[in-house]
N, CA, C, O and the ligand as a Tripos MOL2 file, in Angstrom:
@<TRIPOS>MOLECULE
protein
  229   227    58     0     0
PROTEIN
NO_CHARGES

@<TRIPOS>ATOM
      1 N          -3.8900   10.8880   15.2360 N.3       1 MET1
      2 CA         -4.4970   10.3190   14.0340 C.3       1 MET1
      3 C          -3.7710    9.0160   13.6860 C.2       1 MET1
      4 O          -2.5450    8.9900   13.5830 O.2       1 MET1
      5 N          -4.5220    7.9590   13.5110 N.am      2 SER2
      6 CA         -3.8740    6.6940   13.1860 C.3       2 SER2
      7 C          -3.7190    6.5640   11.6770 C.2       2 SER2
      8 O          -4.4430    7.1840   10.8990 O.2       2 SER2
      9 N          -2.7650    5.7500   11.2950 N.am      3 LYS3
     10 CA         -2.4720    5.5610    9.8810 C.3       3 LYS3
     11 C          -2.6900    4.1000    9.5240 C.2       3 LYS3
     12 O          -2.5270    3.2060   10.3540 O.2       3 LYS3
     13 N          -3.0560    3.8850    8.2910 N.am      4 MET4
     14 CA         -3.3010    2.5230    7.8410 C.3       4 MET4
     15 C          -2.2720    2.1270    6.7910 C.2       4 MET4
     16 O          -1.8330    2.9370    5.9750 O.2       4 MET4
     17 N          -1.9120    0.8680    6.8430 N.am      5 THR5
     18 CA         -1.1050    0.3170    5.7660 C.3       5 THR5
     19 C          -1.5040   -1.1410    5.6360 C.2       5 THR5
     20 O          -2.4640   -1.5820    6.2670 O.2       5 THR5
     21 N          -0.7780   -1.8900    4.8240 N.am      6 ASP6
     22 CA         -1.1400   -3.2870    4.6070 C.3       6 ASP6
     23 C          -0.0440   -4.2100    5.0920 C.2       6 ASP6
     24 O           1.1430   -3.8940    5.0100 O.2       6 ASP6
     25 N          -0.4620   -5.3520    5.5970 N.am      7 CYS7
     26 CA          0.4930   -6.3840    5.9630 C.3       7 CYS7
     27 C           1.1820   -6.8900    4.7000 C.2       7 CYS7
     28 O           0.5090   -7.2720    3.7420 O.2       7 CYS7
     29 N           2.5160   -6.8980    4.6860 N.am      8 PRO8
     30 CA          3.2350   -7.3680    3.4980 C.3       8 PRO8
     31 C           3.1080   -8.8780    3.3060 C.2       8 PRO8
     32 O           3.4140   -9.3960    2.2320 O.2       8 PRO8
     33 N           2.6640   -9.5700    4.3260 N.am      9 VAL9
     34 CA          2.5570  -11.0250    4.2580 C.3       9 VAL9
     35 C           1.1870  -11.4500    3.7480 C.2       9 VAL9
     36 O           1.0890  -12.2450    2.8130 O.2       9 VAL9
     37 N           0.1230  -10.9190    4.3630 N.am     10 CYS10
     38 CA         -1.2110  -11.4010    4.0260 C.3      10 CYS10
     39 C          -2.1270  -10.3020    3.4900 C.2      10 CYS10
     40 O          -3.2790  -10.5630    3.1440 O.2      10 CYS10
     41 N          -1.6120   -9.0670    3.4230 N.am     11 ASP11
     42 CA         -2.3770   -7.9740    2.8330 C.3      11 ASP11
     43 C          -3.5070   -7.4530    3.7190 C.2      11 ASP11
     44 O          -4.3300   -6.6540    3.2730 O.2      11 ASP11
     45 N          -3.5460   -7.8940    4.9440 N.am     12 ALA12
     46 CA         -4.5590   -7.3570    5.8560 C.3      12 ALA12
     47 C          -4.2260   -5.9080    6.2060 C.2      12 ALA12
     48 O          -3.0770   -5.4770    6.1080 O.2      12 ALA12
     49 N          -5.2400   -5.1800    6.6100 N.am     13 GLU13
     50 CA         -4.9910   -3.8080    7.0210 C.3      13 GLU13
     51 C          -4.2680   -3.7800    8.3580 C.2      13 GLU13
     52 O          -4.6150   -4.5090    9.2870 O.2      13 GLU13
     53 N          -3.2630   -2.9320    8.4330 N.am     14 ILE14
     54 CA         -2.5180   -2.7300    9.6650 C.3      14 ILE14
     55 C          -2.7380   -1.2920   10.0900 C.2      14 ILE14
     56 O          -2.5300   -0.3660    9.3070 O.2      14 ILE14
     57 N          -3.1500   -1.1100   11.3090 N.am     15 LYS15
     58 CA         -3.3610    0.2410   11.8050 C.3      15 LYS15
     59 C          -2.2030    0.6300   12.7070 C.2      15 LYS15
     60 O          -1.8860   -0.0590   13.6760 O.2      15 LYS15
     61 N          -1.5870    1.7400   12.3690 N.am     16 LEU16
     62 CA         -0.5420    2.2690   13.2410 C.3      16 LEU16
     63 C          -1.1840    3.2630   14.1870 C.2      16 LEU16
     64 O          -1.7120    4.2930   13.7660 O.2      16 LEU16
     65 N          -1.1350    2.9470   15.4520 N.am     17 GLU17
     66 CA         -1.7380    3.8310   16.4430 C.3      17 GLU17
     67 C          -0.9690    5.1410   16.5140 C.2      17 GLU17
     68 O           0.2110    5.2170   16.1740 O.2      17 GLU17
     69 N          -1.6660    6.1510   16.9590 N.am     18 GLU18
     70 CA         -1.0140    7.4260   17.1910 C.3      18 GLU18
     71 C           0.1590    7.2280   18.1390 C.2      18 GLU18
     72 O           0.0450    6.5520   19.1610 O.2      18 GLU18
     73 N           1.2750    7.8220   17.7860 N.am     19 GLY19
     74 CA          2.4440    7.7040   18.6380 C.3      19 GLY19
     75 C           3.3490    6.5420   18.2600 C.2      19 GLY19
     76 O           4.4130    6.3610   18.8510 O.2      19 GLY19
     77 N           2.9230    5.7470   17.2670 N.am     20 THR20
     78 CA          3.7820    4.6630   16.7840 C.3      20 THR20
     79 C           5.0640    5.2640   16.2120 C.2      20 THR20
     80 O           5.0370    6.2710   15.5040 O.2      20 THR20
     81 N           6.1740    4.6290   16.5310 N.am     21 GLU21
     82 CA          7.4400    5.1600   16.0670 C.3      21 GLU21
     83 C           8.0970    4.2180   15.0920 C.2      21 GLU21
     84 O           7.8720    3.0080   15.1100 O.2      21 GLU21
     85 N           8.9100    4.7990   14.2450 N.am     22 GLN22
     86 CA          9.6840    4.0020   13.3050 C.3      22 GLN22
     87 C          10.5350    3.0030   14.0750 C.2      22 GLN22
     88 O          11.1570    3.3470   15.0800 O.2      22 GLN22
     89 N          10.5580    1.7680   13.5980 N.am     23 GLY23
     90 CA         11.3410    0.7400   14.2620 C.3      23 GLY23
     91 C          10.5390   -0.0700   15.2560 C.2      23 GLY23
     92 O          11.0170   -1.0770   15.7800 O.2      23 GLY23
     93 N           9.3070    0.3720   15.5180 N.am     24 GLU24
     94 CA          8.4730   -0.3860   16.4470 C.3      24 GLU24
     95 C           8.0530   -1.7050   15.8190 C.2      24 GLU24
     96 O           7.9120   -1.8100   14.6000 O.2      24 GLU24
     97 N           7.8570   -2.6950   16.6520 N.am     25 LEU25
     98 CA          7.4120   -3.9930   16.1650 C.3      25 LEU25
     99 C           5.9350   -4.1770   16.4680 C.2      25 LEU25
    100 O           5.4560   -3.8540   17.5550 O.2      25 LEU25
    101 N           5.2340   -4.7000   15.4880 N.am     26 LEU26
    102 CA          3.8130   -4.9890   15.6310 C.3      26 LEU26
    103 C           3.6080   -6.4300   15.2260 C.2      26 LEU26
    104 O           4.4780   -7.0330   14.5970 O.2      26 LEU26
    105 N           2.4660   -6.9860   15.5800 N.am     27 SER27
    106 CA          2.1440   -8.2520   14.9580 C.3      27 SER27
    107 C           0.8170   -8.1240   14.2400 C.2      27 SER27
    108 O          -0.1130   -7.4680   14.7100 O.2      27 SER27
    109 N           0.7590   -8.7650   13.0960 N.am     28 CYS28
    110 CA         -0.4330   -8.7160   12.2710 C.3      28 CYS28
    111 C          -1.5470   -9.5070   12.9410 C.2      28 CYS28
    112 O          -1.3500  -10.6480   13.3600 O.2      28 CYS28
    113 N          -2.7140   -8.8910   13.0380 N.am     29 ALA29
    114 CA         -3.8340   -9.5630   13.6880 C.3      29 ALA29
    115 C          -4.3480  -10.7300   12.8520 C.2      29 ALA29
    116 O          -4.9580  -11.6580   13.3830 O.2      29 ALA29
    117 N          -4.1020  -10.6810   11.5570 N.am     30 GLU30
    118 CA         -4.6000  -11.7270   10.6680 C.3      30 GLU30
    119 C          -3.6920  -12.9470   10.6200 C.2      30 GLU30
    120 O          -4.1400  -14.0750   10.8260 O.2      30 GLU30
    121 N          -2.4060  -12.7130   10.3450 N.am     31 CYS31
    122 CA         -1.5070  -13.8470   10.1320 C.3      31 CYS31
    123 C          -0.4960  -14.0170   11.2560 C.2      31 CYS31
    124 O           0.2270  -15.0120   11.3040 O.2      31 CYS31
    125 N          -0.4470  -13.0400   12.1610 N.am     32 GLY32
    126 CA          0.4420  -13.1750   13.3090 C.3      32 GLY32
    127 C           1.8930  -12.8710   13.0220 C.2      32 GLY32
    128 O           2.7460  -13.0370   13.8940 O.2      32 GLY32
    129 N           2.1890  -12.4250   11.8080 N.am     33 SER33
    130 CA          3.5790  -12.1100   11.4760 C.3      33 SER33
    131 C           4.0790  -10.9310   12.2900 C.2      33 SER33
    132 O           3.3370   -9.9920   12.5760 O.2      33 SER33
    133 N           5.3450  -10.9960   12.6560 N.am     34 GLU34
    134 CA          5.9780   -9.8600   13.2940 C.3      34 GLU34
    135 C           6.3130   -8.8430   12.2230 C.2      34 GLU34
    136 O           6.9550   -9.1640   11.2230 O.2      34 GLU34
    137 N           5.8780   -7.6250   12.4390 N.am     35 LEU35
    138 CA          6.1070   -6.5690   11.4640 C.3      35 LEU35
    139 C           6.8680   -5.4280   12.1100 C.2      35 LEU35
    140 O           6.6340   -5.0730   13.2650 O.2      35 LEU35
    141 N           7.7810   -4.8630   11.3390 N.am     36 GLU36
    142 CA          8.5320   -3.7210   11.8260 C.3      36 GLU36
    143 C           8.0620   -2.4780   11.0800 C.2      36 GLU36
    144 O           7.9080   -2.4880    9.8580 O.2      36 GLU36
    145 N           7.8410   -1.4250   11.8250 N.am     37 VAL37
    146 CA          7.4690   -0.1490   11.2120 C.3      37 VAL37
    147 C           8.7210    0.4540   10.5950 C.2      37 VAL37
    148 O           9.6410    0.8530   11.3090 O.2      37 VAL37
    149 N           8.7540    0.5190    9.2770 N.am     38 ILE38
    150 CA          9.9460    1.0610    8.6270 C.3      38 ILE38
    151 C           9.7560    2.4990    8.1940 C.2      38 ILE38
    152 O          10.7240    3.1830    7.8630 O.2      38 ILE38
    153 N           8.5240    2.9600    8.1930 N.am     39 ASN39
    154 CA          8.2600    4.3480    7.8290 C.3      39 ASN39
    155 C           6.9440    4.7750    8.4570 C.2      39 ASN39
    156 O           6.0180    3.9740    8.5800 O.2      39 ASN39
    157 N           6.8670    6.0160    8.8470 N.am     40 ILE40
    158 CA          5.6520    6.5300    9.4770 C.3      40 ILE40
    159 C           4.8140    7.3250    8.4910 C.2      40 ILE40
    160 O           3.5860    7.2320    8.4900 O.2      40 ILE40
    161 N           5.4720    8.0950    7.6630 N.am     41 ASN41
    162 CA          4.7410    8.9490    6.7440 C.3      41 ASN41
    163 C           5.3790    8.9010    5.3710 C.2      41 ASN41
    164 O           6.3500    9.6180    5.1340 O.2      41 ASN41
    165 N           4.8760    8.0880    4.4590 N.am     42 PRO42
    166 CA          3.6610    7.2890    4.5990 C.3      42 PRO42
    167 C           3.8890    6.0500    5.4620 C.2      42 PRO42
    168 O           5.0160    5.5740    5.6000 O.2      42 PRO42
    169 N           2.8280    5.5480    6.0260 N.am     43 ALA43
    170 CA          2.9250    4.3620    6.8670 C.3      43 ALA43
    171 C           3.3920    3.1750    6.0370 C.2      43 ALA43
    172 O           2.8490    2.8890    4.9700 O.2      43 ALA43
    173 N           4.3980    2.4970    6.5420 N.am     44 GLU44
    174 CA          4.9440    1.3610    5.8220 C.3      44 GLU44
    175 C           5.4950    0.3630    6.8350 C.2      44 GLU44
    176 O           6.1960    0.7420    7.7730 O.2      44 GLU44
    177 N           5.1830   -0.8810    6.6440 N.am     45 VAL45
    178 CA          5.7170   -1.9160    7.5280 C.3      45 VAL45
    179 C           6.3540   -3.0100    6.6910 C.2      45 VAL45
    180 O           5.9870   -3.2100    5.5330 O.2      45 VAL45
    181 N           7.2990   -3.7090    7.2720 N.am     46 ALA46
    182 CA          7.9410   -4.8280    6.6060 C.3      46 ALA46
    183 C           7.9710   -5.9920    7.5780 C.2      46 ALA46
    184 O           7.9010   -5.8120    8.7930 O.2      46 ALA46
    185 N           8.0740   -7.1760    7.0250 N.am     47 GLU47
    186 CA          8.1610   -8.3510    7.8720 C.3      47 GLU47
    187 C           9.4350   -8.2500    8.7000 C.2      47 GLU47
    188 O          10.5200   -8.0450    8.1560 O.2      47 GLU47
    189 N           9.3040   -8.3910    9.9970 N.am     48 ALA48
    190 CA         10.4670   -8.2620   10.8630 C.3      48 ALA48
    191 C          11.3690   -9.4670   10.6900 C.2      48 ALA48
    192 O          10.8910  -10.5790   10.4650 O.2      48 ALA48
    193 N          12.6750   -9.2530   10.7950 N.am     49 PRO49
    194 CA         13.5880  -10.3900   10.7230 C.3      49 PRO49
    195 C          13.2930  -11.3640   11.8530 C.2      49 PRO49
    196 O          13.1320  -10.9650   13.0060 O.2      49 PRO49
    197 N          13.2270  -12.6090   11.5210 N.am     50 GLN50
    198 CA         12.9380  -13.6230   12.5370 C.3      50 GLN50
    199 C          14.1800  -13.8300   13.3850 C.2      50 GLN50
    200 O          15.2580  -14.1430   12.8800 O.2      50 GLN50
    201 N          14.0040  -13.6510   14.6670 N.am     51 GLU51
    202 CA         15.1400  -13.9020   15.5380 C.3      51 GLU51
    203 C          15.2270  -15.3790   15.8300 C.2      51 GLU51
    204 O          14.2250  -16.0680   16.0190 O.2      51 GLU51
    205 N          16.4520  -15.8360   15.8600 N.am     52 GLU52
    206 CA         16.6740  -17.2170   16.2250 C.3      52 GLU52
    207 C          16.3560  -17.3690   17.7000 C.2      52 GLU52
    208 O          16.9870  -16.7510   18.5570 O.2      52 GLU52
    209 N          15.3830  -18.1870   17.9730 N.am     53 GLU53
    210 CA         15.0450  -18.3690   19.3850 C.3      53 GLU53
    211 C          15.5290  -19.7220   19.8550 C.2      53 GLU53
    212 O          15.4610  -20.7260   19.1450 O.2      53 GLU53
    213 N          16.0090  -19.7070   21.0520 N.am     54 ASP54
    214 CA         16.4770  -20.9420   21.6470 C.3      54 ASP54
    215 C          15.3350  -21.5240   22.4770 C.2      54 ASP54
    216 O          14.9810  -21.0050   23.5350 O.2      54 ASP54
    217 N          14.7890  -22.5830   21.9800 N.am     55 TRP55
    218 CA         13.6340  -23.1690   22.6620 C.3      55 TRP55
    219 C          14.0390  -24.1190   23.7810 C.2      55 TRP55
    220 O          13.1960  -24.7350   24.4340 O.2      55 TRP55
    221 N          15.3410  -24.2220   23.9850 N.am     56 GLY56
    222 CA         15.8330  -24.9640   25.1310 C.3      56 GLY56
    223 C          15.8420  -26.4810   24.9470 C.2      56 GLY56
    224 O          15.8230  -27.2410   25.9150 O.2      56 GLY56
    225 N          15.8720  -26.9070   23.6590 N.am     57 GLU57
    226 CA         15.9230  -28.3540   23.4580 C.3      57 GLU57
    227 C          17.1340  -28.7460   22.6410 C.2      57 GLU57
    228 O          17.3400  -29.9290   22.3720 O.2      57 GLU57
    229 ZN         -0.6360  -10.4490    7.9990 Zn       58 ZN58
@<TRIPOS>BOND
     1     1     2 1
     2     2     3 1
     3     3     4 2
     4     3     5 am
     5     5     6 1
     6     6     7 1
     7     7     8 2
     8     7     9 am
     9     9    10 1
    10    10    11 1
    11    11    12 2
    12    11    13 am
    13    13    14 1
    14    14    15 1
    15    15    16 2
    16    15    17 am
    17    17    18 1
    18    18    19 1
    19    19    20 2
    20    19    21 am
    21    21    22 1
    22    22    23 1
    23    23    24 2
    24    23    25 am
    25    25    26 1
    26    26    27 1
    27    27    28 2
    28    27    29 am
    29    29    30 1
    30    30    31 1
    31    31    32 2
    32    31    33 am
    33    33    34 1
    34    34    35 1
    35    35    36 2
    36    35    37 am
    37    37    38 1
    38    38    39 1
    39    39    40 2
    40    39    41 am
    41    41    42 1
    42    42    43 1
    43    43    44 2
    44    43    45 am
    45    45    46 1
    46    46    47 1
    47    47    48 2
    48    47    49 am
    49    49    50 1
    50    50    51 1
    51    51    52 2
    52    51    53 am
    53    53    54 1
    54    54    55 1
    55    55    56 2
    56    55    57 am
    57    57    58 1
    58    58    59 1
    59    59    60 2
    60    59    61 am
    61    61    62 1
    62    62    63 1
    63    63    64 2
    64    63    65 am
    65    65    66 1
    66    66    67 1
    67    67    68 2
    68    67    69 am
    69    69    70 1
    70    70    71 1
    71    71    72 2
    72    71    73 am
    73    73    74 1
    74    74    75 1
    75    75    76 2
    76    75    77 am
    77    77    78 1
    78    78    79 1
    79    79    80 2
    80    79    81 am
    81    81    82 1
    82    82    83 1
    83    83    84 2
    84    83    85 am
    85    85    86 1
    86    86    87 1
    87    87    88 2
    88    87    89 am
    89    89    90 1
    90    90    91 1
    91    91    92 2
    92    91    93 am
    93    93    94 1
    94    94    95 1
    95    95    96 2
    96    95    97 am
    97    97    98 1
    98    98    99 1
    99    99   100 2
   100    99   101 am
   101   101   102 1
   102   102   103 1
   103   103   104 2
   104   103   105 am
   105   105   106 1
   106   106   107 1
   107   107   108 2
   108   107   109 am
   109   109   110 1
   110   110   111 1
   111   111   112 2
   112   111   113 am
   113   113   114 1
   114   114   115 1
   115   115   116 2
   116   115   117 am
   117   117   118 1
   118   118   119 1
   119   119   120 2
   120   119   121 am
   121   121   122 1
   122   122   123 1
   123   123   124 2
   124   123   125 am
   125   125   126 1
   126   126   127 1
   127   127   128 2
   128   127   129 am
   129   129   130 1
   130   130   131 1
   131   131   132 2
   132   131   133 am
   133   133   134 1
   134   134   135 1
   135   135   136 2
   136   135   137 am
   137   137   138 1
   138   138   139 1
   139   139   140 2
   140   139   141 am
   141   141   142 1
   142   142   143 1
   143   143   144 2
   144   143   145 am
   145   145   146 1
   146   146   147 1
   147   147   148 2
   148   147   149 am
   149   149   150 1
   150   150   151 1
   151   151   152 2
   152   151   153 am
   153   153   154 1
   154   154   155 1
   155   155   156 2
   156   155   157 am
   157   157   158 1
   158   158   159 1
   159   159   160 2
   160   159   161 am
   161   161   162 1
   162   162   163 1
   163   163   164 2
   164   163   165 am
   165   165   166 1
   166   166   167 1
   167   167   168 2
   168   167   169 am
   169   169   170 1
   170   170   171 1
   171   171   172 2
   172   171   173 am
   173   173   174 1
   174   174   175 1
   175   175   176 2
   176   175   177 am
   177   177   178 1
   178   178   179 1
   179   179   180 2
   180   179   181 am
   181   181   182 1
   182   182   183 1
   183   183   184 2
   184   183   185 am
   185   185   186 1
   186   186   187 1
   187   187   188 2
   188   187   189 am
   189   189   190 1
   190   190   191 1
   191   191   192 2
   192   191   193 am
   193   193   194 1
   194   194   195 1
   195   195   196 2
   196   195   197 am
   197   197   198 1
   198   198   199 1
   199   199   200 2
   200   199   201 am
   201   201   202 1
   202   202   203 1
   203   203   204 2
   204   203   205 am
   205   205   206 1
   206   206   207 1
   207   207   208 2
   208   207   209 am
   209   209   210 1
   210   210   211 1
   211   211   212 2
   212   211   213 am
   213   213   214 1
   214   214   215 1
   215   215   216 2
   216   215   217 am
   217   217   218 1
   218   218   219 1
   219   219   220 2
   220   219   221 am
   221   221   222 1
   222   222   223 1
   223   223   224 2
   224   223   225 am
   225   225   226 1
   226   226   227 1
   227   227   228 2
@<TRIPOS>SUBSTRUCTURE
     1 MET1         2 RESIDUE 1 A MET
     2 SER2         6 RESIDUE 1 A SER
     3 LYS3        10 RESIDUE 1 A LYS
     4 MET4        14 RESIDUE 1 A MET
     5 THR5        18 RESIDUE 1 A THR
     6 ASP6        22 RESIDUE 1 A ASP
     7 CYS7        26 RESIDUE 1 A CYS
     8 PRO8        30 RESIDUE 1 A PRO
     9 VAL9        34 RESIDUE 1 A VAL
    10 CYS10       38 RESIDUE 1 A CYS
    11 ASP11       42 RESIDUE 1 A ASP
    12 ALA12       46 RESIDUE 1 A ALA
    13 GLU13       50 RESIDUE 1 A GLU
    14 ILE14       54 RESIDUE 1 A ILE
    15 LYS15       58 RESIDUE 1 A LYS
    16 LEU16       62 RESIDUE 1 A LEU
    17 GLU17       66 RESIDUE 1 A GLU
    18 GLU18       70 RESIDUE 1 A GLU
    19 GLY19       74 RESIDUE 1 A GLY
    20 THR20       78 RESIDUE 1 A THR
    21 GLU21       82 RESIDUE 1 A GLU
    22 GLN22       86 RESIDUE 1 A GLN
    23 GLY23       90 RESIDUE 1 A GLY
    24 GLU24       94 RESIDUE 1 A GLU
    25 LEU25       98 RESIDUE 1 A LEU
    26 LEU26      102 RESIDUE 1 A LEU
    27 SER27      106 RESIDUE 1 A SER
    28 CYS28      110 RESIDUE 1 A CYS
    29 ALA29      114 RESIDUE 1 A ALA
    30 GLU30      118 RESIDUE 1 A GLU
    31 CYS31      122 RESIDUE 1 A CYS
    32 GLY32      126 RESIDUE 1 A GLY
    33 SER33      130 RESIDUE 1 A SER
    34 GLU34      134 RESIDUE 1 A GLU
    35 LEU35      138 RESIDUE 1 A LEU
    36 GLU36      142 RESIDUE 1 A GLU
    37 VAL37      146 RESIDUE 1 A VAL
    38 ILE38      150 RESIDUE 1 A ILE
    39 ASN39      154 RESIDUE 1 A ASN
    40 ILE40      158 RESIDUE 1 A ILE
    41 ASN41      162 RESIDUE 1 A ASN
    42 PRO42      166 RESIDUE 1 A PRO
    43 ALA43      170 RESIDUE 1 A ALA
    44 GLU44      174 RESIDUE 1 A GLU
    45 VAL45      178 RESIDUE 1 A VAL
    46 ALA46      182 RESIDUE 1 A ALA
    47 GLU47      186 RESIDUE 1 A GLU
    48 ALA48      190 RESIDUE 1 A ALA
    49 PRO49      194 RESIDUE 1 A PRO
    50 GLN50      198 RESIDUE 1 A GLN
    51 GLU51      202 RESIDUE 1 A GLU
    52 GLU52      206 RESIDUE 1 A GLU
    53 GLU53      210 RESIDUE 1 A GLU
    54 ASP54      214 RESIDUE 1 A ASP
    55 TRP55      218 RESIDUE 1 A TRP
    56 GLY56      222 RESIDUE 1 A GLY
    57 GLU57      226 RESIDUE 1 A GLU
    58 ZN58       229 GROUP 0 **** ****
C-alpha cells in the first residue's frame, strides 16, 4: 500500500511506494527538490540537505 504526503517545498503530492524506507531519498516530480523520507507512518518527508558538489571548476 502506498502512502501519500506533501512536498515541503512546493506542496505537491508525494507518493511513497510500497517498501519505501525511512531515510530514503526521493525527488519531487513537481519542483525537483531532493526529499528525504523522515517518517513512514505517518508518511513524512523533509527537504534533503544539499550536498556540496564539486563541479570540477
Ligand atoms: Zn516539490
